[in-house]
C-alpha positions in Angstrom: -17.2 -4.4 0.7 -14.7 -2.1 -1.0 -15.1 -1.2 -4.6 -12.3 -2.9 -6.7 -11.0 -1.4 -9.9 -11.3 -3.5 -13.0 -7.9 -3.9 -14.7 -7.1 -4.0 -18.4 -5.0 -7.0 -19.6 -1.9 -4.7 -19.8 -2.4 -3.6 -16.2 -2.2 -7.2 -15.0 1.5 -7.6 -16.1 4.2 -7.0 -13.5 5.7 -3.4 -13.6 9.5 -3.4 -13.5 10.1 0.3 -14.0 8.3 3.6 -14.0 8.2 6.2 -16.7 11.8 7.4 -17.1 10.8 10.8 -18.5 11.2 12.3 -15.0 14.1 11.8 -12.6 11.9 9.7 -10.3 12.5 6.6 -8.1 10.0 4.4 -6.4 11.3 3.0 -3.0 9.6 -0.2 -2.0 9.9 -1.8 1.4 9.0 -5.5 1.8 8.2 -8.1 4.5 7.1 -5.9 7.4 5.9 -4.4 9.4 8.5 -5.1 12.1 8.6 -3.1 15.3 12.4 -3.2 15.4 13.0 -1.5 12.1 9.8 -0.1 10.6 9.7 2.9 13.0 13.2 3.9 12.0 12.5 3.6 8.3 9.4 5.7 8.7 11.4 8.4 10.6 14.0 8.5 7.8 11.3 8.8 5.1 9.7 11.6 7.0 13.1 13.3 7.4 13.6 13.4 3.6 9.9 13.9 2.6 9.8 10.6 0.8 6.7 8.5 0.1 7.3 4.8 -0.2 5.3 1.6 -0.9 5.2 -1.0 1.9 4.5 -4.5 0.8 3.1 -6.0 4.0 2.8 -9.7 5.1 -0.6 -10.6 6.5 0.8 -12.5 9.5 2.8 -9.4 10.5 -0.2 -7.1 10.0 -2.1 -9.2 12.5 0.7 -8.8 15.1 1.3 -5.1 14.5 -1.8 -3.3 13.3 -0.8 0.0 14.9 2.3 0.1 12.8 0.3 -0.6 9.7 -2.0 2.3 10.5 1.1 4.5 11.2 2.5 3.7 7.7 -0.9 4.6 6.1 -1.3 7.7 8.2 2.1 9.0 7.1 0.9 8.9 3.5 2.7 5.8 2.3 1.1 3.2 0.1 -0.1 0.0 1.7 0.4 -3.0 -0.6 -0.2 -6.8 -0.5 2.7 -9.2 -0.1 0.7 -12.4 0.7 -0.2 -13.8 4.1 2.7 -16.1 4.8 5.3 -15.2 2.1 5.2 -18.5 0.3 6.5 -19.4 -3.2 3.2 -19.0 -5.0 4.3 -21.2 -7.9 4.0 -24.3 -5.6 0.5 -23.6 -4.2 -2.9 -24.8 -5.3 -5.2 -22.2 -6.9 -7.3 -22.2 -3.7 -4.3 -21.5 -1.5 -3.0 -18.7 -3.7 -6.4 -17.0 -3.5 -6.5 -17.4 0.2 -3.0 -15.9 0.6 -4.0 -12.7 -1.4 -7.6 -12.4 -0.3 -7.0 -12.6 3.4 -4.2 -10.1 3.2 -6.2 -7.6 1.2 -9.2 -8.0 3.4 -7.1 -7.4 6.6 -5.3 -4.4 5.1 -8.7 -2.9 4.3 -10.1 -3.6 7.7 -6.9 -2.2 9.4 -6.5 1.0 7.4 -9.7 1.6 5.5 -7.7 1.4 2.3 -8.1 -1.3 -0.4 -4.6 -2.3 -1.6 -4.1 -1.7 -5.3 -0.6 -3.2 -5.6 0.7 -6.7 -5.1 4.2 -8.2 -5.1 4.8 -12.0 -5.3 7.4 -13.1 -2.8 10.7 -13.4 -4.6 9.1 -11.9 -7.7 7.8 -15.5 -8.4 4.4 -14.8 -9.9 2.3 -17.6 -11.1 -0.6 -17.5 -13.7 -3.1 -18.0 -10.8 -1.6 -15.2 -8.7 -1.8 -12.8 -11.6 -5.4 -13.7 -12.1 -6.3 -13.5 -8.4 -4.5 -10.1 -8.1 -6.5 -8.8 -11.0 -9.8 -10.1 -9.4 -8.9 -8.2 -6.3 -8.1 -5.0 -8.2 -4.4 -5.1 -7.7 -1.6 -4.4 -10.2 1.7 -6.3 -9.8 4.9 -4.4 -8.9 8.3 -6.0 -9.5 11.6 -4.0 -9.3 14.6 -3.0 -11.3 17.2 -2.4 -8.5 17.8 -5.2 -6.0 20.7 -4.9 -3.5 19.7 -8.3 -2.1 19.6 -6.6 1.3 17.7 -9.6 2.7 20.9 -11.6 2.5 22.8 -9.1 4.7 25.7 -8.6 2.2 27.0 -5.7 4.3 25.8 -2.1 4.5 28.4 -0.8 2.0 27.4 -3.5 -0.5 23.7 -2.4 -0.3 24.7 1.3 -0.7 27.1 0.6 -3.6 24.6 -1.5 -5.6 21.8 1.0 -5.3 23.9 4.0 -6.2 25.4 2.1 -9.1 22.2 0.8 -10.5 19.6 3.5 -9.8 18.4 5.6 -12.7 15.3 7.5 -13.7 12.3 5.3 -13.4 13.9 2.7 -11.1 11.9 0.7 -8.6 14.2 -0.1 -5.6 13.7 -3.1 -3.4 14.5 -3.0 0.3 13.3 -4.9 3.3 12.2 -3.8 6.8 11.1 -7.3 8.0 12.0 -11.0 7.7 15.1 -10.9 9.9 17.9 -8.6 11.0 17.5 -5.5 8.8 20.0 -3.3 10.6 22.2 -3.2 7.5 19.2 -2.0 5.4 18.4 0.8 7.9 22.1 1.9 7.9 22.1 1.8 4.1 19.0 3.9 3.9 20.5 6.5 6.2 23.5 6.8 3.8 22.0 6.5 0.3 18.7 8.5 0.6 20.4 11.9 1.1 22.7 11.1 -1.8 19.8 10.4 -4.2 17.9 13.5 -2.9 21.0 15.6 -3.5 21.4 14.1 -6.9 18.0 15.5 -7.9 15.9 12.4 -7.7 12.2 12.6 -6.7 10.6 9.8 -4.9 7.1 8.5 -5.6 4.7 5.8 -4.5 3.3 4.6 -7.9 -0.2 5.8 -8.4 -3.2 3.7 -7.3 
């Protein structure tokens, strides 16, 4: 069994922003992997030398383990986004633990890495999910910039929201799974070079 880090109480609280002392941004990608969009996202990240954090759904990991290994092999962080993407606030304690435990165990089996970050679907944490995540050695990552790309508001709307709202220490939320993510991919192609040219550095928050 993997060794899991014991967390302090402060480390169990969701993180909404990074240290703003540096001009740094964390790009987070949710709901994958998806063979239609994840490879293009990976290629874009490699083009610009960006490390991101991928919050993966267990059901998708089962279907596409080779994509999960590729994400890990390219140096990105592998993170837990539950098994089925439910609203955790409406589940029993046993079901919450099953959603997180199964996903962490599968990610470890698939990549050899123990995930150290968790994101509740919709950002809807529950007291039990915070407890279970801590038991499994995972901190909780929220976000500060949300273009609502999952709702397909249009490529230009995604770009405009991110460029308007991003600042030093931002955690940006995007999606490469869960539906048609062509707008997200098109937006990434447009806004990543703008942020790089503006002097932003990208980070996958430390384990």
